[in-house]
N, C-alpha and C positions, 0 to 999 in steps of 0.2 A: 505493501498498500506506500502510496504518494502520501507524506507529509505536509500539510501545507497550513498554516496558522492556530497550530499545534491541533490537527483534526486529522485523523487517517480518512482520506478518499477514496470510495471503493474501484477496485481498480479492473473490474471485467465494465462498470458502464462509458459512456462517453464522456469525454472532457469538459460538453459543454451540463451535462446535467451531474456529474460528481462536484463540478464545483459549488454547486447549490448545498450540499452539505454543511460547508461554511456558514455560521449564523452573520446575516448581513447583506451573504450573499444569494441574489435573486437570477430568476430567469435574466431577465434585461442585462445584471450586470455580468454574470456571467459571461452574453453573449459580446459587451462591449469589451471584455478581458481580452478576449478569443480574436476579435476581428482586431486590436489594438497591437498584439503580439504576432498575428498571419499564422495563429495554430489550427487544424482541422477542426472544428469543433465534432465532428462525430467520429472524432479516433477515442480508439479506448488508450484509458489513464497509462495501462500497463504496455502500450505501444509508442508513452512520449519518452522522450532522451531527458535522460539528467536536464542534459542546457535547457531545454524547455521547460520543466518543472521548476527548474531555479529562476527562469524569466517570469512565470507565473507567481512563485512565490513575491520575490522583488516587487514586482507590481501591485500583489496587492496590500504587502505592509506599507509600502511609500505611498500610494491612493486613497486606500480604505480602510475602517474605521472597520472595525469585524470584533465577533467572539468577546472574549473579557471585556479590551474596552468599551463596545458597544453598549452590551451589560450593564456597562459599571456606569455609562453616558445615561444609560434610560431610567435605572430606578433612582439617580441624580436628578432627574428630570422630575419625575412620579413626587421624589422628597421635596426636591423646593415647590412644588405647586401645595400638596398638602402644609406646608410649611408656612406659604402667604394667605391660606386660604382660601382662592380660588374656586368656582365652584366644580371645576374638574379633581381637582385637590383632596374635596370635599365629598363628591363620586366613590373615591379614590381610597379614599377612611374607610368611608361607608361599606366597602366592598361591594357596589354597586356597578352597572353599566354606565361609562363615561361619555359616552358618545349620542345619546338623545335617543337611544333605546328603548321602546315600554319594559317596563315592568309589571305591569296586574298581571298581564299573562306572560309566560316565554322567561328569558332570564333565569332558569333553572341551574344552570352553569354556575352563574356570578353568586345565585344567591345562597344554593345549596339547596338540602334535600330538601320537600315540604314539609311543613310544621302543623301540626292537625290544634285545630283551635273548637275548643268544647261546643256543644247546642250549633254546630256549621251544617248538620248534616240534617238536619230536616227541612221538609219544602215548603215554603208559609204559606199559615193559614192551616197547616195538619195539627192537631193536637193530641197531646204525649197520651197513652196507653195507659 
């Protein structure tokens, strides 16, 4: 396996897709890196020369914020939002959806498992036995 930015990328896949295993590199960035370095995107990682791998490694290290740095930057941004008390920061603190999604229904992933409330199971107008 080729090791780029601390990540072992799969050898049996095409370079275009294996670069996407690195946090912070998606499909468009992967395409851009390979076109800039004039490397065939359909080439398998195992068929790359050591020189090509080192060129990819250098380009990513110089130009892109990936893996640990990127994760740290994102968490610092969230902490800053919480600290200044913005609406987005409050939503992060309460563990609710941040980008305007509804929460009356859905949002189960963020809100967690259903919490049952006593007396909610009966239909309106029904009397107890």
